[in-house]
N, C-alpha and C positions, 0 to 999 in steps of 0.2 A: 216713626214720626210721633213720639210721645209728647212733643211740644210743637204742635202744628200751628200754622197761621190760621186762626179760626175765622178771620175775615174772609178767607177764600172758601170756606165751607158753608154751604147753604142747604137748608131743608126745604123740600117742597110741601105742598099742602097735604098730600097723603102721608108724608112722614110725620108732620105735626100731629096728625090724628093717630097714626100708628104708635108713636112714642109718647102719647099724652101722659101716661102714668109715670113715665120717667121725668117728663118736663116739669111736673108739679112737685117733684122732689127737690128741695133746695140743694141737696148734695149732688144732684145731677144737673137739672135745669137745661137750658138751651146750650150753654157752654159745654156741659158734660156730654150732651147728645152729639154735639159737633165733634168732640174728641173721639167718641165712639165711631162716628162715621169716617173720621180721618185715620183711624187705627188699622193696623194689619196684624193678623195673628196666624201663625203656622201651627197646624195640629199634625203630629206624627201618629198616624193610626186612626182608623174609623171603627174600632171595636167597642168593647164594653164601656170604656171611658170616653173615647172620642165621640161616640154617638150622642150622649146627653149634652156634653159640653159644646159640641158644634150646634146643636139645636138652640141652646140658650144664647150662645154668642151671636148667632144669626138673628134671633128674635130681639136681642138687645140693640141691634143696629150696628155691629162691627162692620166697617165698610169693605174690608178685604180679608178673605179667609182662604188660606192655603191648606191643602189636604195632601198628605203623603200616604199612599197605601198601594199594595200590589195584589191584594187578595180578592177573592170573589165571595159573594154572599152564599152562605150555607144555611140549611135549615137549623143547624145547631146554634147558629148565631142569634136567632130571633128571640131567644129567651131573655136576652139582656141588651142586644145591640139595637136599640129602639129607633135608630134613624133609618133602618132598613125594613123592607116589607117582603111578604111572601112572593109577590110578583117579581122581585129582584133576585131571587135565588138563582145562582149560576152566572150572575152578571157582576161586573166589577164593583167593588164597594165604593170607590170614589165617585163613580157615576151615580150610584144609588144615593150617596150622601149629597151630592150636588143637586140632584133632582128634589130631594126633600128640603134642603136649605132654601132653594129658590121658591119652593112652594110656601115656605114660612115667610120669607122676606126677599122679594124680587130685587130689592135695592142693594143686595150684597154682590160684590165681585167674588167669584169663587175660582181659584186657581187649582188645577189638578196636577199631581205628580205621581203617575202610575209607575212607580219604581221602588225598589228596595233602597232605602237610604244607606249610604256607605261613606267611607272616608273620601272617596273620589268625588261624590256629588253633594255632600251635606252642606258645605260652605256656600256653594252657589245657590242651593235651594233656600237656605235660611237667611241669607244676606238681606233680601228685600223686606223682611218682616220685623215688626217691633218686638213681638213676644213669641216665644216658642212654648208650646204645650206638649208635654210628653204623655202620650196615651198608649205607649207600647207595653209589651209584656215579656221583654227579654233583656238580659243584662248587657249584651254587646251594644244594642241600640241606645240604651239608657246612658252608658258611659260615652258613647259617641256624641249624642246630642248635648250632654253636659259639657263636653270639651268644646264643641262648636259654640255653645253659648258663652263660655269663658273667653274663647278667642275673639268672638264678635261683640262681647260685652252686652249680651241680651238676657233678659229675665227668662228663667226656665221654670214653668209651672208644672210641678211633678205630682203624679198620683199613681198608686198601685193598689191592686185588689187580689184577694185570695180567700176562697171559701166564704167566711162571714166577716172578714176583717179587711179594712182598707186604711190607707195613709195618704196624706197630702202635705205639701209644703211648697214654698217658692225658693228656688235656688238662684244664686248669682244675681241678686238684686240689691242695689245700694250698699255694696260692700259685704253682703251677707254670705253665708256658707254656700258651697256648691255640693253636688252629689257625692264627690269624692271625700268630702268631710264626713258624710254619713256612712258611706261604704268605701273605705280606702282600697279594698281589694274585693273582687267578685267572689261569690261563694263557689265551691267546687261544682262543676257541671253535674246536673242531675240531683243536687241536694235539695233545691227548691222546686217542687213539682209545678208544672204548668196548670192553668185552669182546666185544660182538657183532661188532665190526670186527676187533679184534686177537686175539681168542681168550683163553682162560684154562685152565690145567691144573686140572681139577676138584678134585683132592686138595689143591691149594694153599689153597682156601677153607677146608678143614677145619683146616689148620694155623693160619692167621691167625684164623679164627673162634674156635678153641679158645683161642688166646692172649687174645683179647678177653674170653672168658668167664672165663678164669683171673684176669685183672686185675680184673674186676668182683667176683668172689668174694673176692679178697684185700682189696679196699676194704671190702666188707661185714664181713669177719672182723677187719679191722684188723691183718692179719698180713703179714709179708714186706715187700719193697721193690717198689713199683709201677714202671711204666715212665714215670711223670711225670718230665719233664726228659730223657728218653731216647727216641730214635726207633729202634725195632728193625727192621732190614732183613733180609729172608729171601729167599734165592735157592734155589729148589727144584732147579734143574739142577745147581748146584754143591754143594748141601746145605751152605750157609754162612749164618751169622747174623752181622750186624755191628750196631754201635750208633753212633749219632750223638748228641752232646749237644745239648739244646735249652734255651734260656734265654728268659725273658720279655724282650721288646723294651721298654726303658724309655721310648721315644718313640712307641710304637704309639698309634694313635687310640683314644680312650675309646669303648667301646660303650655308647650310651645308649638306643638303641631299635632295633627291627628295621626293615629297609629292603626295597626291591625287589631281591631277590637274582638274579633273572633279568637285570634291568637291570645290576646290579653286575658280573655275569659276562659281559656283552656279548652275551647270547643274542639279544635282539630285533634288534640291529643286524646280527648275523651272519645271522639268518634273512632279514632284509630284503635283505641283500647277496646271499645265495644265491638268493632268489627273483628278484632283478633279473638275476643271471647266467643263471639258467635260462630266464628270459623271452627272453634273447638267443640261446638254443640251442633249436633245433627239437626236438620230442618226438614219439614215436609210441608207441602202446600195444602190448602183447604180442599182442593180437588182430590188429592191423595188420601186425605183423612176421610172424605165422603165415601170414596171407593172402599176403604178399609171398613168403615161402619156398615156399608151396604153388603159387604161380603159375609157379615155375620160372625166375624172373628171375635173371639172372647179372650184372647191372650194379651190384652192391653188394658191399661187404666188411663182414661182421659182426665187429666188434672186441670182444673180451672183455678188460677191463682188470683183472680180479681177480688174485690171487696164484696161482702155479702149483699150490699144494696145494689151493686152492679149485676150480681147473679140473679137478683129478683127481676131485673129488667129483661134479660135475655140469657138463654143458655144454649149450648150445643148439646144435642141429645146424648144422654149417657155420661155427661161430665160430672165430676165430683169436685166440690169446692173445698180448697185448702188455701186461704188467703196468703199472699206473699208475706205480710207482717208476721204471721204465725211461723212461716218457714224461716224468716230472718231471726226470729227470737228463739228458734230451736224446737219448740213443741210440735211444729208442723212437720219437721223432718221425721220424727218418730211416727207420726200419723201416716205419712206417705209410705214409709217402709211397711207399715201394717197393711195399708191398702194394696200394695203391689203383690205381696205374697207370691213372688216369682214371675209376675207378669211384666210386660214392657211398659215403660212410662212415656206418655205423650202429654205435653203441657201446652196450655194456651192462656192468653189474657185478652185484653181489648185489641191490641195491635201488635203484640209480639215482644215488646221490650221487657215488661215485668216477668213474663214467663221465661225469657232467656236468663234474666237475673236469678230467678228461682232455680232454674236448672243448674246454673253455675254454683249456687250454694249446695244443692243436692249432690252435685258431682264431687264436691269436696268431702261430702259424707259417704262417698262410695256408691252413689246412685246415678247411673247414666240415664239420659232421657232425650227425647226428640221434641223440638220446639215447632209449634204450628205457625208458619210464617203469615203475618198479617192478622192473626188472632180472630176473634169473633167478628170483627169488622169486615175482614176479608170473607168470612163465612157468609155473612149477610149479603155482601156485594156479589159474590161469585157462585154461591151454592143455594142459599135459601133466603130470598128477599123478604119473607114474612118475619124473619128475626129482626127486631127493632135495632136501629143504629142510634147511638147516643154520643 
């Protein structure tokens, strides 16, 4: 309801006081605050981006906020997902988010959808809302929500983050471009590491999430110039902002229906290939590795293929570091051959994926090895809880 009947919207005495700093802004005023109260926004995800943008939308007085998430709060979330607290670890993120939103602004209506958004439910979930905000971290959901916004003719406020860099724009607004104009095809699965693999500066999420909230509020108020047609690029290390122009592609395919987005992004094929590759590589559990170490056996080399900064955080006793990038570039292969000197090779990483990839490369070089299932994370969970998890 981006053009509500403002005569039907009233603020109570508490709201006048709460929003006083908005009300004295000519660009907002009483009419703008009523528009905010009448507006509805759906946020997909309550992670790094969803956390700050939900806080600011609630504080600004957006009347109805929908939240879609099916995850639970983990200790590793708290470095950047500021809507959650330590007392909520192990509990649903959407419940944590609702609790915090109502603490900030009890006049908000908060709708919860504790589910994975999919082609089957996305239209029904999104239909009641004026604006969709994409706070996700995976390509299938980004393409899905883009197509939902196109089909329903709703603005899609987009943001993404990785390591020290972020980007934001507004898709599908007033004839502007949509996500498929920026990314006509998804990247090959695994080419873009997740934040869990590559890391992310926590405060980066606050900057990009706040930009998304700003764009949503401007759309509701009908004020200013949105990022539609412009991709804003932010580098936190350099503290620079750049803009790229975006235009609709005149020959892009017409979106007529929702599709299988996992299939579109190649994930089933990638998982099948990964499973096939792992079947060709022997595995051992962390319990079996512990038994081998405790036996005093000296006929093996335990290879750690994580990055050096990860190795500083935690190690399995007796492991030797040769990072996966070194193995991929070739120099690590020679080092592994030198380390082995006739011994067996056992490899691990954080969770097992990178070490399986390393063993596949080494196998092509004639070096057979065994992968530690679950990596050092499983070691911490099942063998030695004093080893930090990250």
